[in-house]
C-alpha positions as CSV (number, residue, x, y, z in Angstrom):
1,X,3.1,47.8,-2.3
2,X,3.5,46.5,1.3
3,X,6.8,45.1,2.6
4,X,7.1,42.1,5.0
5,X,9.9,40.2,6.7
6,X,8.3,36.9,5.7
7,X,5.5,35.9,3.3
8,X,3.8,32.5,3.7
9,X,1.9,31.0,0.8
10,X,-0.7,28.7,2.2
11,X,-3.1,28.7,5.3
12,X,-3.0,25.0,6.3
13,X,-1.0,23.2,9.0
14,X,2.4,24.0,7.5
15,X,1.6,27.6,6.8
16,X,0.2,28.3,10.3
17,X,3.0,26.5,12.1
18,X,5.4,28.7,10.1
19,X,3.3,31.8,11.1
20,X,3.4,30.9,14.8
21,X,7.1,30.6,14.7
22,X,7.5,33.8,12.8
23,X,5.3,35.6,15.3
24,X,7.6,34.4,18.1
25,X,10.4,36.2,16.3
26,X,8.1,39.3,16.0
27,X,8.7,39.3,12.3
28,X,6.2,41.1,10.1
29,X,4.5,38.3,8.4
30,X,1.8,37.8,5.7
31,X,-0.2,34.6,5.1
32,X,-1.7,34.3,1.6
33,X,-4.2,31.5,1.4
34,X,-6.0,30.6,-1.9
35,X,-9.1,29.5,0.1
36,X,-9.8,26.4,-2.1
37,X,-10.8,24.5,1.0
38,X,-10.7,27.4,3.5
39,X,-8.5,28.5,6.4
40,X,-6.9,25.5,8.0
41,X,-6.2,23.6,4.8
42,X,-7.1,20.1,3.8
43,X,-6.8,18.3,7.2
44,X,-9.3,20.3,9.2
45,X,-11.8,21.0,6.4
46,X,-11.9,18.0,4.0
47,X,-9.3,15.5,5.4
48,X,-8.2,14.2,8.8
49,X,-10.9,15.7,11.0
50,X,-14.2,15.1,9.2
51,X,-13.2,11.7,7.9
52,X,-12.2,10.5,11.4
53,X,-15.5,11.7,12.7
54,X,-17.5,9.9,10.0
55,X,-15.4,6.8,10.5
56,X,-16.4,6.8,14.2
57,X,-20.0,7.3,13.4
58,X,-19.8,4.3,11.0
59,X,-18.0,2.2,13.7
60,X,-20.9,2.8,16.1
61,X,-23.5,1.9,13.5
62,X,-21.6,-1.2,12.6
63,X,-21.1,-2.4,16.1
64,X,-24.7,-2.0,16.9
65,X,-25.6,-4.1,13.9
66,X,-22.8,-6.6,13.8
67,X,-21.6,-7.2,17.4
68,X,-20.9,-10.7,18.5
69,X,-22.2,-10.5,22.0
70,X,-24.9,-13.2,22.6
71,X,-26.8,-11.4,25.3
72,X,-27.0,-8.0,23.7
73,X,-30.1,-7.0,21.6
74,X,-29.9,-3.6,19.9
75,X,-31.1,-1.8,16.9
76,X,-29.9,1.4,15.2
77,X,-31.4,4.1,13.0
78,X,-29.7,7.2,11.7
79,X,-30.2,10.3,9.5
80,X,-27.5,11.0,6.9
81,X,-28.4,14.6,6.6
82,X,-28.0,15.2,10.4
83,X,-24.7,13.2,10.5
84,X,-23.2,15.4,7.8
85,X,-24.5,18.6,9.5
86,X,-22.8,17.5,12.8
87,X,-19.6,16.8,10.9
88,X,-19.8,20.3,9.4
89,X,-20.3,21.8,12.8
90,X,-17.3,20.0,14.2
91,X,-15.2,21.3,11.3
92,X,-16.4,24.8,11.9
93,X,-15.5,24.6,15.6
94,X,-12.0,23.4,15.0
95,X,-11.4,25.9,12.2
96,X,-12.5,28.7,14.5
97,X,-10.5,27.4,17.6
98,X,-7.3,26.2,16.0
99,X,-6.9,28.7,13.1
100,X,-9.1,31.8,13.2
101,X,-8.7,32.4,17.0
102,X,-5.0,31.6,16.8
103,X,-4.6,34.1,13.9
104,X,-6.2,36.8,16.0
105,X,-3.7,36.1,18.8
106,X,-0.7,36.7,16.4
107,X,-0.2,40.5,16.3
108,X,2.7,40.3,13.8
109,X,0.8,38.2,11.3
110,X,-1.6,39.5,8.6
111,X,-3.9,37.2,6.6
112,X,-5.4,37.6,3.1
113,X,-7.3,35.2,0.8
114,X,-6.6,34.9,-2.9
115,X,-4.4,33.2,-5.5
116,X,-0.8,34.3,-5.3
117,X,2.1,34.0,-7.8
118,X,5.7,35.2,-7.8
119,X,6.5,38.1,-10.1
120,X,10.1,38.3,-9.0
121,X,12.4,36.7,-6.4
122,X,11.1,39.2,-3.8
123,X,7.6,40.0,-4.9
124,X,4.3,38.2,-5.2
125,X,1.0,39.4,-6.6
126,X,-2.3,38.4,-4.9
127,X,-5.9,39.9,-5.1
128,X,-4.7,42.7,-7.3
129,X,-2.0,43.8,-4.8
130,X,1.8,43.4,-4.8
131,X,3.6,42.3,-1.7
132,X,7.3,42.2,-1.1
133,X,9.5,40.3,1.3
134,X,13.1,39.0,1.6
135,X,12.0,35.6,2.8
136,X,9.2,33.2,1.7
137,X,7.7,29.9,2.8
138,X,5.8,27.9,0.3
139,X,3.1,25.8,2.0
140,X,0.4,25.5,-0.7
141,X,-0.4,21.9,0.1
142,X,-1.7,19.3,-2.3
143,X,-4.8,18.3,-4.2
144,X,-6.3,15.1,-5.8
145,X,-4.2,13.5,-8.5
146,X,-6.4,12.9,-11.4
147,X,-5.0,9.9,-13.4
148,X,-4.9,10.0,-17.2
149,X,-8.0,7.9,-17.7
150,X,-10.0,8.3,-20.9
151,X,-13.2,10.2,-20.2
152,X,-12.6,11.0,-16.6
153,X,-12.9,14.8,-17.1
154,X,-16.2,14.3,-18.8
155,X,-18.0,12.7,-15.8
156,X,-19.2,14.1,-12.5
157,X,-16.7,12.5,-10.3
158,X,-16.1,13.1,-6.6
159,X,-12.9,13.9,-4.7
160,X,-12.6,13.8,-1.0
161,X,-13.9,17.4,-0.9
162,X,-17.1,16.7,-2.8
163,X,-17.6,13.3,-1.0
164,X,-17.7,15.1,2.4
165,X,-20.3,17.5,1.2
166,X,-22.8,15.1,-0.3
167,X,-26.4,16.0,0.6
168,X,-27.8,12.5,-0.1
169,X,-26.4,9.1,0.7
170,X,-25.6,7.3,-2.7
171,X,-27.0,3.9,-3.3
172,X,-23.7,2.8,-4.9
173,X,-20.1,4.1,-5.3
174,X,-17.0,3.1,-7.2
175,X,-13.7,4.2,-5.6
176,X,-10.6,4.4,-7.7
177,X,-7.7,3.7,-5.4
178,X,-7.1,1.4,-2.6
179,X,-4.7,3.5,-0.6
180,X,-5.5,5.0,2.9
181,X,-7.9,7.6,1.5
182,X,-9.7,5.1,-0.7
183,X,-10.3,2.5,1.9
184,X,-11.3,5.0,4.6
185,X,-14.0,6.4,2.4
186,X,-15.0,2.9,1.4
187,X,-15.7,1.9,5.0
188,X,-17.4,5.2,5.8
189,X,-20.0,4.9,3.0
190,X,-20.3,1.1,3.2
191,X,-21.2,1.3,6.9
192,X,-23.8,4.0,6.1
193,X,-25.4,1.7,3.6
194,X,-23.8,2.5,0.2
195,X,-22.8,-0.5,-2.0
196,X,-19.1,0.1,-2.5
197,X,-16.6,-1.2,-5.0
198,X,-12.9,-0.4,-4.8
199,X,-10.7,-0.7,-7.8
200,X,-7.0,-0.8,-7.1
201,X,-4.3,-1.1,-9.8
202,X,-1.7,-2.7,-7.6
203,X,-1.8,-6.3,-6.3
204,X,-2.9,-5.3,-2.8
205,X,-4.4,-2.3,-0.9
206,X,-2.2,0.2,1.1
207,X,1.0,-0.8,-0.6
208,X,3.3,0.9,1.9
209,X,2.3,-1.3,4.8
210,X,3.2,-4.9,5.7
211,X,1.4,-7.4,3.4
212,X,0.4,-9.7,6.2
213,X,-1.6,-6.9,7.8
214,X,-3.0,-5.4,4.6
215,X,-4.2,-8.8,3.4
216,X,-6.0,-9.2,6.7
217,X,-7.5,-5.7,6.5
218,X,-8.8,-6.5,3.0
219,X,-10.4,-9.7,4.3
220,X,-12.2,-7.8,7.1
221,X,-13.4,-5.1,4.7
222,X,-14.7,-7.7,2.2
223,X,-16.5,-9.5,5.0
224,X,-18.4,-6.3,5.7
225,X,-19.6,-6.3,2.1
226,X,-17.1,-4.0,0.4
227,X,-16.0,-5.3,-3.0
228,X,-12.3,-4.8,-3.4
229,X,-10.7,-5.6,-6.8
230,X,-6.9,-5.5,-7.0
231,X,-4.8,-5.6,-10.2
232,X,-7.5,-3.6,-12.0
233,X,-6.3,-1.2,-14.6
234,X,-9.0,1.4,-15.3
235,X,-9.2,2.2,-19.0
236,X,-12.2,4.4,-19.5
237,X,-14.9,6.2,-17.6
238,X,-18.3,7.3,-19.0
239,X,-21.6,8.6,-17.7
240,X,-25.2,7.7,-18.6
241,X,-27.6,9.9,-16.8
242,X,-26.5,9.7,-13.1
243,X,-24.8,6.3,-13.6
244,X,-21.0,6.2,-13.8
245,X,-19.6,3.4,-16.0
246,X,-16.0,2.3,-15.4
247,X,-14.2,-0.1,-17.8
248,X,-11.1,-1.8,-16.4
249,X,-8.8,-4.6,-17.5
250,X,-8.4,-7.4,-15.0
251,X,-6.0,-10.2,-15.8
252,X,-6.2,-9.3,-19.5
253,X,-10.0,-9.4,-19.5
254,X,-12.1,-6.2,-19.8
255,X,-14.7,-5.8,-17.0
256,X,-17.4,-3.2,-16.5
257,X,-18.5,-1.6,-13.2
258,X,-21.4,0.8,-12.6
259,X,-22.4,3.0,-9.7
260,X,-24.3,6.1,-8.8
261,X,-21.1,7.9,-7.7
262,X,-17.4,7.7,-8.7
263,X,-14.8,8.8,-6.1
264,X,-11.3,9.4,-7.3
265,X,-8.8,8.5,-4.5
266,X,-5.7,7.8,-6.5
267,X,-3.2,9.9,-4.5
268,X,-2.4,13.6,-4.2
269,X,-0.1,16.0,-6.1
270,X,1.7,19.0,-4.7
271,X,0.1,22.4,-5.6
272,X,3.0,24.1,-7.4
273,X,1.5,25.1,-10.8
274,X,0.6,28.7,-11.5
275,X,2.8,30.0,-8.7
276,X,5.5,31.4,-10.9
277,X,8.2,29.2,-9.3
278,X,10.3,29.3,-12.4
279,X,11.2,32.9,-11.5
280,X,12.9,31.6,-8.3
281,X,15.2,29.1,-9.8
282,X,14.0,26.3,-7.4
283,X,13.8,22.7,-8.4
284,X,10.7,20.6,-8.7
285,X,10.6,16.8,-8.4
286,X,8.9,14.1,-10.5
287,X,5.4,14.9,-9.4
288,X,5.9,18.6,-9.1
289,X,7.0,18.7,-5.5
290,X,9.4,21.4,-4.3
291,X,12.8,20.0,-3.6
292,X,14.2,21.1,-0.2
293,X,17.3,20.3,1.8
294,X,17.3,19.0,5.4
295,X,16.6,22.6,6.6
296,X,13.5,22.9,4.4
297,X,15.3,25.4,2.1
298,X,14.4,25.4,-1.6
299,X,16.3,28.4,-2.9
300,X,18.2,31.5,-2.0
301,X,15.4,33.1,0.0
302,X,12.7,30.4,-0.2
303,X,11.8,27.6,2.1
304,X,8.9,25.1,1.7
305,X,6.9,22.9,4.0
306,X,4.0,20.4,4.1
307,X,2.4,18.4,1.2
308,X,4.0,20.8,-1.4
309,X,7.3,19.1,-0.7
310,X,5.9,15.6,-1.4
311,X,5.8,12.5,0.8
312,X,5.2,11.9,3.6
313,X,2.0,13.9,3.3
314,X,1.0,13.9,7.0
315,X,-0.5,16.7,9.1
316,X,2.0,16.3,12.0
317,X,4.9,16.2,9.5
318,X,3.6,19.4,7.8
319,X,3.4,21.3,11.0
320,X,6.9,20.3,12.0
321,X,8.2,21.3,8.6
322,X,6.5,24.6,8.7
323,X,8.0,25.5,12.1
324,X,11.4,24.5,10.9
325,X,11.1,26.4,7.6
326,X,10.1,29.7,9.4
327,X,12.8,29.2,12.0
328,X,15.5,28.7,9.5
329,X,14.3,31.6,7.3
330,X,14.5,34.0,10.3
331,X,17.1,32.6,12.6
332,X,20.8,31.7,12.6
333,X,20.0,28.8,14.9
334,X,19.2,26.3,12.2
335,X,17.0,23.2,12.8
336,X,17.2,20.0,10.7
337,X,14.1,18.0,9.8
338,X,14.3,14.3,10.8
339,X,12.2,11.8,9.0
340,X,13.7,8.7,10.6
341,X,10.8,8.1,13.0
342,X,7.5,9.1,11.5
343,X,4.4,7.2,12.6
344,X,1.5,6.7,10.2
345,X,-2.0,5.3,10.5
346,X,-5.0,4.3,8.4
347,X,-8.2,4.9,10.5
348,X,-10.3,2.1,9.2
349,X,-11.8,-0.4,11.7
350,X,-9.6,-2.1,12.7
351,X,-6.9,0.6,12.3
352,X,-3.6,0.0,10.6
353,X,-0.6,1.8,11.9
354,X,3.2,1.6,11.6
355,X,6.5,3.1,12.5
356,X,10.0,2.4,11.6
357,X,11.2,-0.1,8.9
358,X,9.1,-2.7,7.3
359,X,10.4,-6.2,6.6
360,X,11.1,-5.3,3.0
361,X,12.8,-1.9,3.9
362,X,15.1,-3.6,6.4
363,X,16.2,-6.2,3.8
364,X,16.9,-3.4,1.2
365,X,19.1,-1.7,3.8
366,X,20.9,-5.0,4.2
367,X,20.0,-5.3,7.8
368,X,20.1,-8.8,9.1
369,X,16.6,-8.7,10.4
370,X,14.1,-11.0,12.0
371,X,10.4,-10.6,12.0
372,X,7.5,-12.1,14.1
373,X,3.8,-11.6,13.5
374,X,1.4,-12.5,16.2
375,X,-2.4,-12.5,16.0
376,X,-4.4,-10.2,18.3
377,X,-6.3,-13.3,19.6
378,X,-3.3,-13.9,21.8
379,X,-3.9,-10.6,23.6
380,X,-6.2,-11.1,26.6
381,X,-7.9,-7.7,26.3
382,X,-8.8,-8.5,22.7
383,X,-10.4,-11.7,23.8
384,X,-12.2,-9.9,26.7
385,X,-13.8,-7.4,24.3
386,X,-14.5,-10.2,21.7
387,X,-12.6,-8.3,19.0
388,X,-9.6,-10.4,18.0
389,X,-9.3,-8.9,14.5
390,X,-5.7,-8.0,13.5
391,X,-2.1,-8.7,14.3
392,X,1.1,-7.0,15.3
393,X,4.4,-7.4,13.3
394,X,7.7,-6.6,14.9
395,X,10.9,-6.2,13.0
396,X,14.3,-6.4,14.8
397,X,17.9,-6.2,14.0
398,X,19.0,-9.7,14.6
399,X,22.5,-8.8,15.5
400,X,21.7,-6.1,18.1
401,X,18.2,-7.3,19.0
402,X,17.1,-3.7,18.6
403,X,13.5,-3.2,17.5
404,X,13.5,-1.3,14.2
405,X,9.9,-1.6,13.1
406,X,6.4,-2.0,14.7
407,X,3.3,-2.5,12.6
408,X,-0.2,-3.0,14.1
409,X,-3.6,-3.9,12.7
410,X,-6.0,-3.7,15.6
411,X,-8.7,-1.6,17.3
412,X,-7.0,1.6,18.4
413,X,-3.8,0.9,16.5
414,X,-3.3,4.6,15.8
415,X,-3.0,5.1,19.6
416,X,-1.0,2.0,20.3
417,X,1.6,2.8,17.7
418,X,3.0,5.6,19.9
419,X,4.5,2.9,22.1
420,X,6.4,1.7,19.0
421,X,7.5,5.3,18.4
422,X,9.1,5.6,21.8
423,X,10.6,2.1,21.5
424,X,12.3,3.0,18.3
425,X,13.2,6.5,19.3
426,X,15.0,5.1,22.4
427,X,16.5,2.2,20.4
428,X,15.1,-0.4,22.8
429,X,15.9,-4.1,22.4
430,X,13.3,-6.8,22.7
431,X,14.6,-7.7,26.2
432,X,14.1,-4.1,27.4
433,X,10.5,-4.1,26.2
434,X,9.9,-7.5,27.8
435,X,11.0,-6.0,31.1
436,X,8.7,-3.1,31.0
437,X,5.5,-3.6,33.1
438,X,2.2,-3.3,31.1
439,X,-1.2,-3.0,32.7
440,X,-3.2,-6.2,32.4
441,X,-5.4,-6.5,30.5
442,X,-4.7,-3.9,27.8
443,X,-4.3,-3.9,24.1
444,X,-0.9,-2.3,24.5
445,X,0.3,-5.7,25.9
446,X,0.4,-6.7,22.3
447,X,3.7,-4.9,22.0
448,X,5.2,-6.8,24.9
449,X,3.8,-10.1,23.7
450,X,5.3,-9.5,20.2
451,X,8.7,-8.9,21.9
452,X,8.3,-12.1,24.0
453,X,7.6,-14.1,20.9
454,X,11.3,-13.8,19.9
455,X,12.2,-15.5,23.2
456,X,9.7,-18.3,23.6
457,X,6.5,-19.9,22.4
458,X,3.9,-17.3,23.4
459,X,1.0,-19.7,22.7
460,X,1.9,-21.5,26.0
461,X,2.1,-18.4,28.1
462,X,-0.2,-17.9,31.0
463,X,-3.2,-15.5,30.7
464,X,-1.3,-12.8,32.6
465,X,1.6,-11.5,30.5
466,X,4.8,-12.5,32.4
């Protein structure tokens, strides 16, 4: 039996951030990773990185086919097998550079692969060995939530993991779930040539974002040929040969949908089963997430970080939580996790991003708010590039004039939103934003124009933002 200062369960973003902090303290540390998706976790292997690459490939293909420039003549051809191989190579490079190489540069950290479970408050068992420590960080991530649909376990369905390892492009695909994951995969495969149908139980896609923007996004996706059906309650799934058959209730009427592939994108659930957590006396939430306090502590000698603690399940959040968990486990200088300003993005084309409060959230907090939504066609750079899709919605506290929410649907919104992050972080008012010089013409002027809309009729402004 080997003894450690800290044992980390999980080898993804949260686990590695915890290990890097632990290594700074020169604490003898062990990472135990179950290797379901490999070192680096979901984001690098079957999440953020490969999907964003494929979305970019799809964007190039789409723009070559569907640009609106009168003088441009172009054609495009592609090879699905080569596209997927290039994606795999990119994943391999990042895994080696950001995880394997980093691991080799941490002399105080050991790494093993295998399933781990607690056998006492100070011991775990993994790969037939017993390891002991006084402190633990649980960072086991999350996996696809499989809804209780009749027959779903009896068909060959895909999750994000299998979808990213397809060897052949499917002719058709049904996607269960219209959240960020579902619509990103919908656009990836649609732009590669697959006939895609999205079934979403709620009344609109991407429920957490502003309805004005999600409704526009749905319109754009449908214009590309993606079939999106909201208010669809899936009742049963069957398979006949290679064909997947989905029965759903829509406005009280049963409908049937068929496709070659079925992708389940109905959310994610924390990986907390089979860890022996009952031996630690820590609490789990409604969907099995580890309950932690503001210092990421879950129990007497246990901290947790990343997706295993529940929403928000974002890579940057996981890394921050992992660092804080290890710091607080090993140091008397405690750090508190702050969720007040967490940006988020959906990497469709156009991209959907937000930070701060939505209109609805501000009302629930009883803030006397005011909101303006302006179309991207009022932004000169959007007009210059002939891509006026999207809008920006700004939420302000009407009493203080402080900007409390920025929400963008536009090309490059995931990059633009960081201006909103800095605005909210520094509690800027609309007048302060108006007085900040922006380069003309840029898409980031959209933020300034949105602020100006609270002061005057922006439709009568000059071309150059004043």
